[in-house]
N, C-alpha and C positions, 0 to 999 in steps of 0.2 A: 222465355228463355228457359232452358234446362239443361245442368245441370249436370253434368254425367260425372260420374265417383265407380273409380276402376273396383273388381270388384274384389280383388287384393286387400285394399287398404277398409273397403267396405267387414273383411271375411275379420279383421284386425282388432276392428273396433267392436264387432261385434263380441269377440273374442272374449275381450278387455272389460266390456260393460258385465259381461256374464260373471268375469272373476272377483269385480267388483261385488256382485249382488252374492254373490255365493260368498263370502269375506263378511260380508254386511251381516247377513243372516246366521254365520255360525260363530259367534264371539257369542257365548253363554256368557254371562254375568259368575266371575267365581266365590262358591262360598265354602266355606273352608267346613269341613266336612267336623259333627261334634259329638264326641263320643263321650257315654258317660261315663264316670269313673262309679270306677267299684271302690267297697271297702276295701283296708287291710285289713288279712286271713292269715293268722296265725297258721289253720294247715293249711297247706297248697297240694293243691294233686297235680301230679306228674303231666308229663302231655310225651310224646314219642315221635321223629322223627322217623321219617326215611329216609333213606336215598340209595341210589343204585349205583355198583362200581365194576364195570365188570362183569356183569352179569349173574352179581352176586351182591343179596343184600344187609347190608348193615344197618344194625341200630340202634340209637343214640338217644340214650332217657337222658330228660332232665329235670327242675323242677321250675314249671311258670312260674312269671317273673310277675310278684303285687303290683298293683295298681297305688303312685302315688297321687294322696286325698289332697299333697298340700303339708299335711303334721309328718316330723320322723318317724319312723317306725320304736316301739318299744323294744331295746333287747333284755334279754333276758339273762344275768350271767351266769357262768355255768358252773354247775353246780361242782360244792370240791367236796375230793374224794376224801368219804367216810375210813374214819381210825381203820375196820379191818380190810380196807383193800387196799394199805399201803405194801408195796412190792418188796418180797423177800425172803431169805427165812429168817427170822424174828422173835428169839428169847425174851420172855418180861418175867422179875423175880420182886417180892416186896419181902423184905425177911426184918425180924421184926422181935426184937430181943430182950429182959429187964437191960444191960447192954448197951445193945444198937437198932439203930433204924435204920434199912438198909435198904437204898429202891434202885435195882440195874434196869437198863432194858438195852439189849443186839439186836445188830440185827448184820449178819452173814455176806449179805450180798452190800452194802451199803455206799460209799466214799471215803471213807476215813474221819467223820464227822465225830467233834470230844466235844463232852459236855459234861465233865467230872467236881462232884464237890464233895471231899471227905471229910473235909478238916483238916486234910494230913497231905503239903503243900508239893514232897515233894510224890509219895501215891499219885496224887491228882498228874503230875509230868510223870511216872509213868504207865500211867491209862492210856495218857497222850498219845505214849509212841505204840503203845497195841494199839490203837485207835491207827495214826496218821500211816503207818507199816504194813496192819495187818486188813487194810480200806476196807476196818469193818465201825459200824457208826453204835459208839458205845455214849452209854450216857447214863450218870452212876450220880446220887446222892444218897453221902450216909448223915449221919450223929451219929456220938457214940460218947461212951467216958474219958473223952483222952485224959481230960485231969487227971485221970490214974495214971496209965501211957496210949502208946499208940494202936499197941496187940492185940486185942476184941476188935477196933474196926479197923485195920489192916483183916486180921482174919477172917470177920463177918463178910468184908464186899468180897474177897474172895472164893466162899463159897456160897453167894449169890453169881458170882459172874461165870462158876464156875454149870452150878445149875440153869442161867438162863443159855450157857450153852446148850450146856443139853438138848435143851429145847427144841433151841433153832435149830437141831440136827436132827433133828427127828429119824426119820429112821433111816438117815443116813445112806440114801442108798446113788450111786454114779459119783459119789465122791469119791476125792482121790486117798482120800484114808490114810495118810502118810506123807511127814514133810521136815524140811530137812531146813539148816539155813545155817551156815556162821556170818554173825554181822560184825567186824570193825568199827572202832572207837579210839582215833587214834592211837593210845600203843597198845588197848582193849582189844580182843578175839575172843569172839563166846561163838560155843558151837553148841543148837540147840538141835535134837531132832525127838521127833512126836509121832505116834499112834493114836489115833483114837480108834482102838480096839472095844470099849467099854470095860478096860481093867483098870482099876487104876494104879498108876506106879510113878515113883519119885526115884529118879538117883541122880545129884544137889552134887555136886565136886568146885563152888567159889570158892576165891577164897580173897574175901575182903581185906584188904589190909585195915581200915579202923572201925569201931564199936557205932560210929554213929555219921549218916552225908545229912550238915545240914542237925536237924533237931530228929530223924528219923534213926528207928535202930537202925543197924545194917540186918542182924540176924532174923528179923520179919521179914526180909528177901524167900529165905526159904517156904519159912511160914506162909509164905501168899497161899507161893507153887502148889505147895503138899494141902493146902483149903483147894485150891482151883482141884486140883489132879481128883479129889477126894468127890467128888462133888459133878464133875465133867465126864468120871471115867476113861479119864485118857492117860496112857503113859509119855514119861516124860525125862528124857535126860537131857541134861545139863553138864558143859563138861569148858570152863576155862582154860584158852591155847596159852592169855598170854596177859598180862594187864598188872598195870599198880594204882594207882588212882582208881578207887573205891567209887566215885559217883559211874565214871567211863563203865567200871566192869559193870554196875549195875544196869547203866541205861543200855548197855548193847544185849543185855541177857534181853531186857523186853523188847528190843529193835529184832533178836532174832529167834524171840517168841512167836513174835508177831508175826514175820516174814514165811513158818516153817507153820504154824496155825492154817494161818491163810493155803498156804500151797497144799494143807492137809483137808480143806473145805470147800477148795473148789472143784465143781463138777468134772471128772475126766468123760472127755466127749467117748473112748471108745469104749467106756463101759455100759452105756444105752440104760444106764438109768436104774441098768443092776444092784446088790448089797455087795461090798466090796471085800466079800469074807470065802475063803473054798466053804464054810459051815453052810452061808445064803444067813445067818444074823451075823448082827454085829449087837450087842447089849451090857446091859453090866452083869448081869448075870452068870 
């Protein structure tokens, strides 16, 4: 007895069998691709990726990534900047005599850092005002014959500070040169005007009612500014417009001086680095 199978069933069975055979023969066991790990290298060669965009070629350059061999890479700390790389206009002076030993450092482009130790507490307080309101970094270390009085230490700190200021200013290219400021402190009002001309001159008009503030001799205020003017080559005018309290008068003076000096030492962008003088030079001569 013969069985007849429709041709359409035979065709579909043959197709299914052929498909199963293809699937069975196309199954290849998966083997992960093993890539040997390269040792970590400190110096990495760059590679370049290129892609096209709107018919223009742009190039992206980046360092090749190091392979991780299972141990963390060593990281070298960034080198610390050397003292010579410190930013800003800096003057540093050491003055040693039989009476005092003084070290002063000033950065005209600082942030107001104050670190003063002169063995004269009121003078330290005034130097803090100079740093804070002038935005100068002021470092002063001084020892002296304060067992006699504060005169020599007060004077030599001012002389060294003026010399450090002279160093920091350099050729004075591009600075404003002139500074002018009035500072109030309660009932006291002090006006300071100065010129970094290279010509030392002090005009001083303070009426301080007491002989001392704490243990500080108020006569030393004028002597401080006279000494600073002599070594820095500065023309300085100080005027008292009001004031009755000695501490307020002196502190307002240092604050006004700090702001006027800040104004004079800052750069004038319109000057384009030229010396602010019709003579073309600013010097002590």
